[in-house]
C-alpha positions as CSV (number, residue, x, y, z in Angstrom):
1,M,16.4,-20.9,7.2
2,P,17.8,-19.0,4.2
3,P,19.3,-15.6,4.9
4,R,17.1,-12.6,4.1
5,D,18.3,-10.7,1.1
6,H,16.8,-7.2,2.2
7,F,16.0,-5.4,5.4
8,R,12.7,-4.0,6.2
9,A,13.0,-0.9,8.4
10,F,9.4,-1.0,9.5
11,A,7.4,-4.0,10.5
12,R,4.3,-4.5,8.6
13,R,0.8,-5.4,10.1
14,L,-1.7,-7.6,8.2
15,V,-4.8,-5.5,7.4
16,A,-7.7,-5.9,5.1
17,L,-8.6,-2.4,3.9
18,D,-10.1,-1.3,0.7
19,G,-8.5,1.4,-1.5
20,S,-7.4,2.4,-4.8
21,V,-4.0,3.1,-6.6
22,S,-3.5,5.7,-9.3
23,A,-0.9,7.4,-11.5
24,G,-2.1,10.9,-11.5
25,D,-5.0,11.3,-14.0
26,A,-3.6,8.6,-16.3
27,W,-5.4,5.7,-14.7
28,V,-6.9,4.4,-11.4
29,Q,-7.8,0.9,-10.2
30,P,-9.2,-0.6,-7.2
31,A,-6.8,-2.3,-4.7
32,R,-6.9,-4.2,-1.6
33,V,-4.3,-3.4,1.2
34,I,-3.0,-6.7,2.6
35,D,-0.3,-5.3,4.8
36,L,0.7,-1.8,6.0
37,S,3.6,-0.1,7.6
38,L,5.0,3.4,8.1
39,G,7.4,2.6,5.0
40,G,5.0,1.0,2.6
41,A,2.3,-1.6,1.9
42,R,1.4,-4.8,-0.1
43,L,-1.6,-4.4,-2.3
44,S,-3.7,-6.7,-4.3
45,V,-4.5,-5.1,-7.7
46,T,-6.4,-6.2,-10.9
47,Q,-3.4,-5.2,-13.2
48,A,0.3,-5.3,-12.5
49,I,2.0,-2.0,-12.3
50,P,5.7,-1.6,-13.7
51,L,8.4,-1.2,-11.1
52,G,9.4,2.3,-10.2
53,T,6.1,3.8,-11.3
54,P,5.2,6.8,-8.9
55,V,1.7,6.2,-7.6
56,D,-0.9,7.5,-5.1
57,V,-2.3,4.9,-2.7
58,S,-5.7,5.9,-1.4
59,I,-6.7,3.9,1.7
60,T,-10.3,3.7,3.0
61,A,-10.5,3.1,6.7
62,P,-13.6,3.1,9.1
63,H,-12.4,5.8,11.3
64,L,-11.4,8.2,8.7
65,W,-13.8,10.8,7.2
66,D,-11.8,10.9,3.9
67,P,-9.6,8.2,2.3
68,L,-5.8,8.6,3.3
69,V,-3.7,9.4,0.2
70,I,0.0,8.7,0.4
71,H,2.5,9.1,-2.5
72,A,4.4,5.9,-3.2
73,E,6.7,4.2,-5.7
74,V,6.2,0.6,-6.8
75,A,9.0,-1.5,-5.3
76,W,8.1,-5.0,-6.4
77,V,5.5,-6.8,-8.4
78,A,4.2,-10.6,-8.3
79,I,1.8,-11.9,-10.7
80,Q,-0.8,-14.3,-9.1
81,E,-0.8,-17.6,-11.3
82,G,-4.2,-18.8,-12.3
83,T,-5.9,-15.5,-11.1
84,K,-6.6,-12.1,-12.5
85,T,-4.7,-10.2,-9.8
86,A,-1.2,-9.1,-9.0
87,R,0.5,-8.3,-5.8
88,V,2.3,-5.0,-5.6
89,G,4.7,-3.6,-3.0
90,V,4.8,0.1,-2.6
91,R,7.4,2.2,-0.9
92,F,5.8,5.4,0.7
93,N,7.3,8.8,0.1
94,H,5.7,11.0,2.8
95,R,5.5,14.7,1.6
96,S,4.0,15.9,4.9
97,G,3.8,15.1,8.6
98,S,0.0,15.1,8.4
99,T,0.0,11.9,6.3
100,L,2.5,10.2,8.4
101,R,0.4,11.1,11.5
102,A,-2.7,9.8,9.9
103,L,-0.8,6.5,8.9
104,T,0.4,6.2,12.5
105,D,-3.0,6.7,13.8
106,L,-4.3,4.0,11.4
107,L,-1.6,1.5,12.5
108,A,-2.6,2.2,16.1
109,T,-6.2,1.2,15.7
110,T,-6.9,-2.4,16.7
111,V,-9.6,-3.2,14.4
112,Y,-8.3,-4.3,10.9
113,R,-9.9,-7.4,9.8
């Protein structure tokens, strides 16, 4: 097995949640959250987003009244060959304890898929 070239501080959990990703008022696009952790997420999006772009990730979950909006930065991008989608990894920038608490509650729920 080849050595890992990075360290992930938080384990990611496979999920299948709808959402969106936006860059302020400049643009918004639908997203599918594929995996999720306290530190970030992997998204499936319709258009690739440049590395380092600050974004807001909005996650819709069955147990939340309103979407959970988390500030993030694009950490990596992978174009899906033969499809019209891209995979994007985002690193969360928690600006308040309330979003971190809501994300912790979301990760604690057992019904994801």
